[in-house]
C-alpha positions in Angstrom: -60.1 -5.2 56.0 -62.7 -5.1 53.2 -63.7 -1.6 52.1 -67.3 -0.7 51.8 -67.9 0.1 48.1 -70.3 2.8 49.1 -67.8 4.5 51.4 -66.4 7.9 50.6 -62.8 6.6 50.7 -63.5 3.9 48.1 -65.4 6.2 45.8 -62.5 8.5 45.1 -60.7 5.7 43.2 -63.5 5.6 40.6 -63.0 7.6 37.4 -66.0 9.9 38.0 -64.6 10.9 41.4 -61.0 11.6 40.3 -60.0 15.2 40.7 -57.4 15.1 37.8 -58.5 12.5 35.3 -55.8 11.1 32.9 -55.9 12.7 29.5 -56.1 10.2 26.6 -53.4 12.2 24.8 -50.8 11.9 27.5 -50.1 8.2 27.5 -47.1 6.7 25.7 -49.3 4.9 23.2 -50.9 8.1 22.0 -47.5 9.9 22.0 -46.0 7.2 19.8 -49.0 7.2 17.5 -48.8 11.0 17.1 -45.1 10.8 16.4 -45.7 8.2 13.7 -48.4 10.2 12.1 -46.3 13.4 12.2 -43.3 11.6 10.6 -45.7 10.2 7.9 -46.7 13.8 7.0 -43.0 14.5 6.8 -42.4 11.5 4.5 -45.2 12.8 2.2 -43.6 16.2 2.2 -40.3 14.6 1.3 -42.0 13.1 -1.8 -43.4 16.5 -2.8 -40.0 18.1 -2.1 -38.3 16.1 -4.7 -40.5 17.8 -7.3 -40.3 21.2 -5.7 -37.3 23.5 -5.3 -38.7 25.1 -2.2 -39.3 22.3 0.4 -39.8 24.0 3.8 -39.3 20.7 5.5 -38.4 22.3 8.8 -41.8 24.1 9.0 -43.5 20.9 7.9 -41.8 19.1 10.8 -42.8 21.7 13.4 -46.5 21.9 12.2 -47.0 18.2 11.8 -45.9 17.5 15.3 -47.9 20.4 16.7 -51.0 19.1 15.0 -50.7 15.9 17.1 -49.9 17.8 20.3 -46.4 16.3 20.6 -42.9 17.5 20.4 -40.4 16.7 17.5 -38.1 13.9 18.5 -34.4 13.3 17.7 -35.6 10.6 15.3 -37.6 13.2 13.4 -34.7 15.6 13.2 -32.4 12.9 12.0 -34.9 11.9 9.3 -35.2 15.5 8.2 -31.4 15.9 8.0 -31.0 12.6 6.0 -33.8 13.7 3.7 -32.1 17.0 2.9 -28.6 15.5 2.4 -30.0 12.7 0.1 -32.1 15.0 -2.1 -29.5 17.2 -3.8 -27.0 19.8 -2.9 -29.4 22.7 -3.7 -31.2 22.0 -0.4 -28.2 22.1 1.9 -29.0 25.7 2.9 -31.7 24.2 5.0 -29.3 22.5 7.4 -28.1 25.6 9.3 -31.7 26.6 10.0 -32.4 23.1 11.3 -29.4 23.2 13.6 -30.3 26.6 14.9 -33.8 25.5 15.7 -32.5 22.3 17.3 -30.0 24.3 19.4 -32.3 27.1 20.6 -35.9 25.7 20.6 -35.5 22.1 21.7 -34.7 20.8 25.2 -33.8 17.2 24.7 -30.2 15.8 24.7 -29.4 15.5 21.0 -27.8 12.1 20.2 -24.2 12.2 19.0 -24.9 10.1 15.9 -26.8 12.9 14.3 -23.7 15.1 14.4 -21.5 12.2 13.3 -23.7 11.8 10.3 -23.4 15.4 9.3 -19.6 15.5 10.0 -19.2 12.5 7.7 -21.4 14.2 5.1 -19.5 17.4 5.2 -16.2 15.6 4.9 -17.2 13.6 1.9 -18.5 16.7 0.2 -15.2 18.7 0.7 -16.8 21.0 3.4 -14.1 20.3 6.0 -14.4 23.6 7.7 -18.2 23.0 8.2 -17.4 19.6 9.8 -14.8 21.2 12.2 -17.3 24.0 13.2 -20.0 21.5 13.8 -17.7 19.3 16.0 -16.9 22.3 18.3 -20.6 23.2 18.4 -21.8 19.8 19.6 -21.9 20.8 23.4 -24.3 23.6 22.6 -26.9 20.9 21.6 -26.9 19.5 25.1 -24.7 16.6 23.9 -21.5 15.4 25.4 -19.1 14.7 22.5 -17.1 11.5 22.7 -14.0 10.1 21.1 -16.2 8.6 18.4 -16.9 12.0 16.8 -13.3 13.1 17.4 -12.0 10.0 15.6 -14.4 10.6 12.7 -13.2 14.2 12.3 -9.6 13.2 12.6 -9.9 10.4 9.9 -11.6 12.9 7.6 -8.8 15.5 8.1 -6.0 13.0 7.9 -7.4 11.7 4.6 -6.6 15.1 3.0 -3.0 16.2 3.0 -4.0 19.9 2.9 -6.1 19.5 6.1 -3.4 17.9 8.2 -2.4 21.3 9.5 -5.7 21.6 11.3 -5.2 18.4 13.4 -2.9 19.8 16.2 -5.4 22.6 17.0 -8.3 20.2 17.1 -6.4 17.9 19.5 -5.6 20.8 21.8 -9.2 22.0 21.8 -10.6 18.5 22.3 -8.8 18.4 25.7 -10.9 21.4 26.7 -14.0 19.5 25.6 -13.0 16.7 28.0 -12.3 14.2 25.2 -9.5 11.8 26.0 -7.6 10.2 23.2 -8.0 6.4 23.0 -6.1 3.7 21.1 -8.4 4.2 18.1 -7.4 7.9 18.0 -3.7 7.1 18.1 -4.3 4.6 15.3 -5.9 7.2 13.1 -3.0 9.7 13.7 -0.2 7.2 13.3 -1.7 5.8 10.1 -1.9 9.4 8.6 1.7 10.1 9.6 3.0 6.9 8.0 1.1 7.7 4.9 2.9 11.1 4.5 6.2 9.4 5.3 6.6 11.1 8.7 7.5 7.9 10.5 9.6 9.8 13.0 6.5 11.6 14.3 4.6 8.3 14.1 7.1 6.8 16.5 6.8 9.8 18.9 3.0 9.4 18.8 3.4 5.7 19.6 5.5 6.6 22.6 2.9 9.1 23.8 0.3 6.4 23.6 2.4 4.1 25.8 3.0 7.0 28.2 -0.7 7.6 28.5 -1.1 4.1 29.8 -2.3 2.2 26.7 -0.9 -1.1 25.8 1.4 -1.3 22.7 -0.7 -2.3 19.8 0.9 -4.8 17.4 -1.1 -3.4 14.5 0.4 0.0 15.0 3.9 -1.4 15.4 3.6 -3.4 12.2 2.4 -0.3 10.3 5.4 1.7 11.6 7.9 -1.0 10.7 6.4 -1.4 7.2 6.6 2.4 6.7 10.0 2.6 8.2 11.4 0.1 5.8 10.2 2.2 2.9 12.2 5.2 3.9 15.2 6.1 1.6 17.0 8.3 4.1 17.1 5.8 7.0 20.2 3.9 8.0 20.2 0.3 9.1 21.5 1.4 12.5 18.5 3.7 13.0 16.1 1.0 11.9 17.5 -1.5 14.3 17.3 1.0 17.2 13.6 1.5 16.5 13.1 -2.3 16.2 14.9 -2.9 19.5 12.9 -0.2 21.4 9.7 -1.7 20.2 10.7 -5.2 21.4 11.5 -3.7 24.8 8.1 -2.2 25.0 6.6 -5.6 24.4 6.1 -5.8 20.7 6.1 -9.4 19.4 6.8 -9.1 15.6 5.2 -11.6 13.3 6.6 -13.2 10.1 5.5 -10.3 8.0 7.2 -7.7 10.3 10.4 -9.7 10.3 10.2 -10.1 6.5 9.9 -6.3 6.1 12.9 -5.6 8.4 15.0 -8.3 6.8 14.3 -7.0 3.3 15.3 -3.5 4.4 18.6 -4.7 6.0 19.5 -6.8 3.0 18.9 -3.8 0.7 21.2 -1.8 2.9 23.9 -4.6 2.6 23.5 -5.8 6.2 23.0 -9.5 5.6 24.3 -10.7 9.0 21.9 -8.2 10.8 19.1 -9.7 8.7 20.2 -13.2 9.9 20.0 -11.9 13.5 16.4 -10.8 12.9 15.7 -14.3 11.5 17.2 -15.9 14.7 15.0 -13.6 16.9 11.9 -14.8 15.1 12.9 -18.4 15.8 13.6 -17.6 19.5 10.1 -16.2 19.8 8.8 -19.6 18.8 7.6 -18.5 15.3 8.6 -20.6 12.3 10.0 -18.4 9.5 8.6 -19.0 6.0 10.6 -19.6 2.9 10.4 -16.0 1.9 12.3 -14.9 5.0 15.0 -17.5 4.4 15.3 -16.6 0.7 15.8 -12.9 1.5 18.4 -13.7 4.2 20.2 -16.0 1.8 20.5 -13.2 -0.7 21.9 -11.0 2.0 24.5 -13.6 3.0 25.5 -14.0 -0.7 26.1 -10.2 -0.9 28.3 -10.3 2.1 30.2 -13.3 0.7 29.8 -15.6 3.8 29.5 -18.8 1.8 29.9 -21.1 4.8 26.9 -19.5 6.4 25.1 -19.8 3.1 25.5 -23.6 3.0 24.4 -23.9 6.7 21.3 -21.8 6.2 20.3 -23.7 3.0 20.7 -27.0 4.9 18.6 -25.6 7.8 15.8 -24.9 5.3 15.7 -28.5 4.3 16.0 -29.8 7.9 13.0 -27.6 9.0 10.9 -29.2 6.2 10.5 -26.0 4.2 10.2 -26.4 0.5 12.6 -24.1 -1.5 10.9 -22.4 -4.4 12.6 -21.3 -7.6 13.6 -17.9 -6.0 15.4 -19.8 -3.2 17.2 -22.0 -5.6 18.2 -19.0 -7.8 19.8 -17.3 -4.8 21.7 -20.4 -3.7 22.9 -21.1 -7.3 24.1 -17.5 -7.5 26.1 -18.1 -4.3 27.6 -21.3 -5.8 28.5 -19.5 -9.0 30.2 -16.7 -7.1 32.4 -19.5 -5.6 33.1 -20.8 -9.1 31.5 -24.0 -8.0 29.7 -24.5 -11.4 29.5 -28.3 -11.1 27.5 -28.1 -7.9 25.3 -25.3 -9.4 24.5 -27.5 -12.4 23.7 -30.4 -10.0 21.2 -28.1 -8.1 19.5 -27.3 -11.4 19.1 -31.0 -12.1 17.8 -31.7 -8.6 15.3 -28.8 -9.0 13.7 -30.6 -12.0 13.5 -33.9 -10.1 11.8 -32.1 -7.2 9.2 -30.5 -9.5 10.6 -27.0 -9.3 11.2 -25.9 -12.9 14.2 -23.7 -13.4 13.3 -20.3 -15.0 15.2 -17.9 -17.2 16.8 -16.3 -14.2 18.2 -19.6 -13.1 19.9 -20.1 -16.5 21.0 -16.4 -16.8 22.8 -16.8 -13.5 24.7 -19.8 -14.8 25.4 -18.2 -18.1 26.7 -15.0 -16.6 29.0 -16.9 -14.2 30.3 -19.2 -16.9 31.0 -16.4 -19.4 32.7 -14.4 -16.8 35.0 -17.3 -16.0 35.7 -17.8 -19.7 34.1 -21.3 -19.9 32.2 -20.5 -23.1 31.8 -24.2 -23.9 29.7 -24.9 -20.9 27.8 -21.6 -21.5 26.9 -22.7 -25.0 25.6 -26.1 -23.6 23.5 -24.3 -21.0 22.0 -22.1 -23.7 21.3 -25.1 -25.9 19.6 -26.8 -22.9 17.4 -23.7 -22.5 16.2 -23.9 -26.0 15.5 -27.6 -25.8 13.4 -27.2 -22.6 11.4 -24.3 -24.0 12.8 -21.6 -21.7 12.2 -18.3 -23.4 15.4 -16.3 -23.9 15.1 -12.7 -22.7 17.2 -9.6 -23.4 19.5 -10.3 -20.5 20.2 -13.8 -21.9 21.2 -12.6 -25.3 23.4 -9.8 -23.9 25.2 -12.2 -21.5 25.9 -14.7 -24.3 26.8 -11.9 -26.8 29.3 -10.4 -24.4 30.8 -13.8 -23.8 31.3 -14.5 -27.5 32.7 -11.1 -28.2 35.1 -11.4 -25.3 36.4 -14.6 -26.7 36.7 -13.2 -30.2 34.1 -15.5 -31.7 32.7 -12.8 -34.0 31.0 -15.2 -36.4 28.7 -16.7 -33.8 28.3 -13.3 -32.2 26.9 -11.9 -35.5 24.5 -14.9 -35.8 23.2 -14.3 -32.3 23.0 -10.5 -32.9 20.8 -11.1 -36.0 18.5 -13.4 -33.9 18.3 -10.6 -31.3 17.3 -8.0 -33.9 14.6 -10.3 -35.2 13.1 -10.2 -31.6 13.6 -6.4 -31.4 16.3 -6.9 -28.7 19.3 -4.6 -28.9 22.9 -5.1 -27.7 24.7 -2.8 -25.4 26.3 0.0 -27.4 29.8 -1.0 -26.1 29.2 -4.6 -27.3 28.2 -3.6 -30.8 31.2 -1.3 -31.0 33.5 -4.2 -30.2 31.8 -6.4 -32.8 32.2 -3.9 -35.6 35.8 -3.0 -34.5 36.8 -6.7 -34.5 35.1 -7.2 -37.9 37.1 -4.3 -39.4 40.3 -5.7 -37.9 39.6 -9.0 -39.7 38.9 -7.2 -42.9 35.2 -7.9 -42.9 34.2 -4.3 -43.7 31.5 -5.2 -46.2 29.9 -7.5 -43.6 30.2 -4.8 -41.0 28.4 -2.3 -43.3 25.6 -4.8 -43.9 25.3 -5.3 -40.2 25.3 -1.5 -39.7 22.5 -1.2 -42.3 20.4 -3.8 -40.4 20.8 -2.2 -37.0 20.3 1.4 -38.1 17.1 0.2 -39.8 16.0 -0.9 -36.3 16.5 2.7 -35.0 19.6 1.7 -33.1 22.2 4.5 -32.8 25.8 3.1 -33.0 28.5 4.8 -31.0 31.2 7.0 -32.3 33.8 4.2 -32.1 31.8 2.3 -34.8 32.0 5.2 -37.3 35.7 5.7 -36.4 36.5 2.1 -37.0 34.7 2.0 -40.4 36.2 5.2 -41.6 39.8 4.3 -40.6 39.6 0.9 -42.2 37.9 2.0 -45.4 40.5 4.7 -46.3 42.8 2.1 -48.0 39.9 0.5 -49.8 38.8 1.8 -53.2 35.7 -0.4 -53.5 33.6 1.7 -51.2 31.8 4.7 -52.5 30.8 7.7 -50.4 27.2 6.9 -51.0 27.5 3.8 -48.8 28.2 5.9 -45.7 25.7 8.6 -46.9 23.0 5.9 -47.0 23.8 4.9 -43.4 23.6 8.5 -42.2 20.4 9.4 -44.0 17.3 9.4 -41.9 
């Protein structure tokens, strides 16, 4: 049916016949334009504020929007808050007035991100109580707080040790605010507990998370295991119980987790338990790295199970892992403890052929074992080889060899080595030096002993009482020593 354009029914659709014509200022386009112009006025006021100690930005906000017949938006309030927090701390007194106006005069639902911004700002400026008060005040702004703002507040509180006491009260009150803890919340709390070495509470928190129906998070378990292994008052039995419970809950440890646990068990002298953890890793289908094997090898050496040591070293080679210098050092130490020096020396030769250069620890291990067994001839050859290959002798090297020479009564070579040590500012053990001087006095080399004493005292080394006793007792029958000789040694 076609309407007659002159009919009364058709004419009411024309603009001139409308009873309530649309206002040009009520459309969305004009609203957006008015908002942009009002914010531009606010931006100009911000520029003036930076040169003025009395900004009145809130009143500028209200009047600028009123001039364009529109209401301030959340975006405008957020801009205002950011402006005040970015100017300088002298304008922070404006924030409470803005919040009060936002709470009592506006009707819109205030976005949560505005409060999160302020909470973060308060936290970074050591105004923790203001952050807490604002969090509890969020519902009064017609905003439903979520776990995001709770997590932000918790992370700020957990970052300061003195604020941790506030956390339990906030968790209780957050329940009344209908905020349910999520996995991210548990992560914040567990991380804080591990940081302050309260791993027992972190474990309880993890159990609460599981009881609340959340899946066990591998990242949380790894953090707890890492922190657990740093505890000094924890026994290996307790650590293994926690480890077993986590596995029952579905935790699949990775190489790093197993490495941390293995290192802890070896430190506690539980090498076989460490081997069991290594086997669990293989059963889970994960290939252990050379670090895992090296730590387990050191634990087995401590326990003295040399059969298992050889088996495990062979397993490393079968799996195609390449032993590094630390692995070889541990294995050589195990061979030396069995007095299998020939095999240990063969391993050193094979290391060089495989491109793994022996270091000073490798040679010190050999020297220590050879000197302890009394095979000083081989020890001298090893030390000579060190010099030829350019391996730098350290304090431990000198002390091992010096003790070996003194133990065999080779005082002449011991004195030569001691002078070399002193040139490098290395000092012998006090007991070793006492033995050197004592043996020199017994052989009638008192003048040489006094010369040596002068050298070592000049290096600020304090000889023991036995040295003075030996010198005094052996000099009583000699008339060639004046009292000034000893006085010179004792003078500062």
